Structure formats: C-alpha cells, structure tokens
N, C-alpha and C positions, 0 to 999 in steps of 0.2 A: 504494500499499499503506500510505503515513504515514498518508493521511486515511482510511482505512478502520480504522486502529488508534486513531486520535484517536477514531474516533465510537465505537468500542466502549468506549475509554476513559470517554468523557463519559456513556453509557449505564450504566455500571459506577456512577459519581458518582451519577448519577439516583437508582437504584435504591438504594444505599447511604443517601441522603439521606431517600427514602422510606421505608425501614424504621425510620428515627429518627424519624418522624414521630409524633406521640402522637394516637392515635385515642380518641376521648372519645364513649362511649356515653351512651344515655339514662340508662341505671342508673347511671352515674359521675356525670353530671350532677344526678341526683336526690338522690345520697347524703346531702349537707347539710341536705335537706329538714328533718328533725325538729329540727335544731338552728335554722334560720332562722325568721325571723318572715314569716308569710303577713299580706299586708295584704288586707283585705276593702275594695273601692272602693264606695262609695255612691253613689248616681246624683243626689240631691235631691229625689228623691221621696219625702216623708216616710212615706207608708203603707206603700210597698215597703222602705224603707231599715229601718224598723222592725221588719218580718217578718223580713227578711234578719239583720238584727243578733241577734233572739233565735233564730233556728234555728241559726247561727253559734255563739251562745253555749252553746246546749245540746246540738250535735252534733260541734264541733269539737275535735278531741282528739290529732290527729296533730302539731300544731305551735304555737308560741306563736302567738297572734292578736291582730291591730290593726285598727282601722278607720280609713278615711282617706278625703278628697274626691277627686275627680276630678283637681282642681288641685294636689293633694298627690302622687297617683300620678303625673302630669306630671313633677313636680318630682323625683322619686325612682325614676323605673322603670329608670334606667339603673344602679341601686344593686344590685349581685350579690348584697347582704346581705339581697334581699328576696325573696319570692314574692307575687306578687298575684292575686286571685281577684276578676274584675270581670264585669259583663254587657255581651255584646258582639252586633252585630247581623250575622248571617250571609246573606250573599248568594251562591247557586250561578249556576253557570255558566247562562247563557241567561235567569235569572230578571231580570225587568225592575225590581225592586227586592226589598229584604231582606225576608223575610217571618216568619223565626224570631229568637228570640234564645237565646243560649248563655251558660252560666256557663263562663267562661274561666280556667283556671289557667295563668299565665306566670311564666317566672323574671325577675328583673330583670338587667340588665345589657346591654352591646352586644352586637348580634347578630353573625352571622359575616360580616355584609355592611358592617360599621361603623355600621350605622343604629341608633341608640338604639329606634328604634319597631320593630327586627326582633328581638323577644323571643322566647325560647326557649318553645315550647308545651309544656305539658306535658300538656294534656287540654281539651276542649271537650265540655261536656255539653249537649243541648237542653234549654231551660228553658220557652218559652212561644211562641205565635203573638204578633208584634209589635203587632198592632191588635185581639187579642182575648183580653182578660185574664180568663178565667170563673171565677178563683180556685181551680181545681184544682190549679195549679202549686205555691200553698203548702201544701197538703195535704202532697204529695210533695216540697217542698223538702227536710226534713230527710234523707228518704231519698237525693236527689240529693247532698248534701254526704257522706253517707256513703259513697255509690259512688265519688265524687271520691276521697275519703282512703284506700278500700280501693285503688283503682286504683294511688295514688301507692306504697302499702306494697308491692304486687307489683311494681312498674316497678322499684322499688329492689332488690328482690331477684332479679329476672329480667328480662333484656332481652327476650326473648320476650314477657311480659306488656306491656311498656312500647311495643314496637312493633306489635302485634296489635291494640292498643287495644280499646276496649269490646265490640267483636263477640266477643271472646274470652269474654265469660260467657257467651255461649249454650252452652257446656258443661255449664254448671249445669242446663239445663233437665230433661237425662237423669238429674239427681239428685232431681226434684221428683216423684217417685212417691209415692204417699199424701199428697200436698198437694191442697188446692183451690184451682182457679184459677176467679176471678172476672173477667170481663170487664164493662165498661161499655157499655151498650148505645152509646152515641154513640162508642165506641171503634172499632166494627166498620163494616168499609167496606160499601158497598151491595151488593156482590158476594157477602157473606155473606147469602144467602137462606135463609129457612127450610127449605129442602131440603138445604142445607150444614149448616146446623146438626143436622139430623136425623141426616144422614149420619155425621159426623166428632165430633159434641160427645158426649164420656164423661160419663157419671155424677157424675164430679166438676168438670166444667165447667159453670159457670153464666152467665147472661147478667143484669145487674141495671142499675137505673139508674145515673146517675153519682153521684148524691147518697149512694145504697146502698153504692157503691164507695168513695166519700170516708170512710163513716162506719166500715166495715171497716178502712181503714187509719189512719183516727184512734184505733180503738180497740186498734189493735197485734195483730191478730186473729192468732193464732199457725197456722203450717203454711197460709197461705192465699197466692195468689200475685194481686196486683189489676193491671189494665191501666192503662196511661197514655200517651195519644196526643199529639204534639206536632207541630202541622201549622199551615200560614198559614190564617187564618180565610177568607179566599176562595182556596181552594187551585185555584190555576192549572196549566195543564200545565208542566213544569219545575221545578216547586217539589218539595221533599221531605218526607217523611212519615216520622216517628220512632215505634216501637213498643217499648214497655216492659213487661216483667213482672216486679214487684218483691215482695219478700217482706214483706207488711205488718207480721210480727213482728219481723224482724231487718233489714230494708232491704238485703236481698240482692241484686242484680240476677241475673235469672235469663234475660231474653230482651231483645236489643237488635239490632234491624234497622231498616234504612230504604229506602223506595223511591222513585223518581222518580214524583210525579203524573203521570198522562196522563188522557186522556178514557176509556180503557178501565179504568186503575186510580184510583180517587179515595184520599182518607185515609182513615185507619184501619188495623185489621187486616184483611188480604185474605184470601180462601181459602186462598191458599198457607200463610200464618202459621197459619190452623187447622190444615190438614193437618200440618203440623210439629209444632205443639202437640201434636194427638190421637195423633200418632205417638210422643210422649213417654210417652205413659201407660202 
C-alpha cells in the first residue's frame, strides 16, 4: 500500500509541475515582431541583392528593417532581438537534390533543442526554381513580401492563422466573384487541355502569355488575380509544385496550393485546380 500511495503522490507532483509549465504559442512568440528589427540577409549576388533591397525598401512596413551579409547573419542569429528574412534551398523527402528556393522568415535565438541553428520558423514562401531564374519571381517579389507581412499580422492576432499557414488564404477565393482571373499559359499543366478549358473556364477566366501576365501585375491592374507557379526547372517525380493566385492591385493572396509532381501530374495548375477556381465563380 505504501508504494501505491507514493506512486499517486509522484503523479500528483508531476501533474502540478505540468500545470505550472509555461506554454508559448506562435501568437505569443510573434507578439514582439513589430518592435524588433528584421534583418534581410543578402546573398552576395549583386543583381539579386539590388532587386531584393529595392523591393524591401518599397514594400516592407510591418517592422524596422536592415540588411546584412550571410556572415553577419551567422554571427547574430542567436540574438532574440532580431528576425531574419533569408533565401533558403528546400529539399523534400525523396528529392535527389533541392529544386526550389524559399524566402524564409525566422526569429533569432537559441532553439528548443539548444542549437543556435534551430531557429523558430515563422513562415516559408516559395520564391523560384533554383536552376531556372526566368525573372518572373522579381515581378511578384513585392507581392510575396506583402503576403509574408500579412501572414505575420494575422498570426499575431490569431494562433489559428499562424498554425494553418498560407493554405488558409484559399478561403479568399470565395470572395473573388466579380474579379478577373488571368492564368499565364506556362502556368498551366499539360492536363489542362482545350476540352478542359472549354468546359470549366468562365467568361472572367483568361489565358495569356507570361509576358502579358507580368505586365498586368506590373501595372497593378485592379480586381485581377494573376497566376504564379514555382516548380523545379526539371520537374522530376517527388518534387513539388506551388500554385498561387495573387491580386495584382492589392497583392492579396487568394489561392495557395501545392502538389507532388509525378508522371501523371506535371508542374502547373492542374485540371483539379481549374475546377476549384471555376467553382468559386
């Protein structure tokens, strides 16, 4: 009987300790974001860094911002007074090598594992293929920066938004009635054949060249959603493709989905995406 009572006592102490443990949610971790400096990490590639700096200066409004080198990032990444926005290569399970580059927002400090490289990850936004820089990524870069900031703002207000991630923006598609949808020809997968377009495309859905889609974006055409696809240059099975619809006028995100590339499902908006978009009209 004594052993049993001691066991119960031990459990009671354990539960009491657990009840006193401090639970820190994503919302709580991000509460200081507007007051902290966000350091944008430059790559050393002069042309890319210049475009990134210009886009950040013109579009980053949520917090104080500075620029730093990769060496400066490594020296200060354990400092919790900073957030960092940097380019990272993403490699998915079963991929032979990384195919995509992401814009990653992290918080400085020592991670839960005690490793200074285990930084708190705020959000990763797909940016471009690693080996195929066609220039479209810089057209939408101001929008991607805006999306990152909007996500942070929502995450500060709600843990649900923070943990669901960018896919939560798909609810915006239902609010897009009355808006025009422009899909770049190169953003459509091979299975979106003429028969699919004829059946599912509504009058307010249009396919244009990539150059025309970029012009619509650059002109900030109001009430117009423009497609943007990020996929590896040589889209092999087990890689992933990301598909976005972004409001050219406001930079709001209306559609965000990804799929695993296979022999059946290539890169780009699939027929199933077209059906979803059409159904929202």
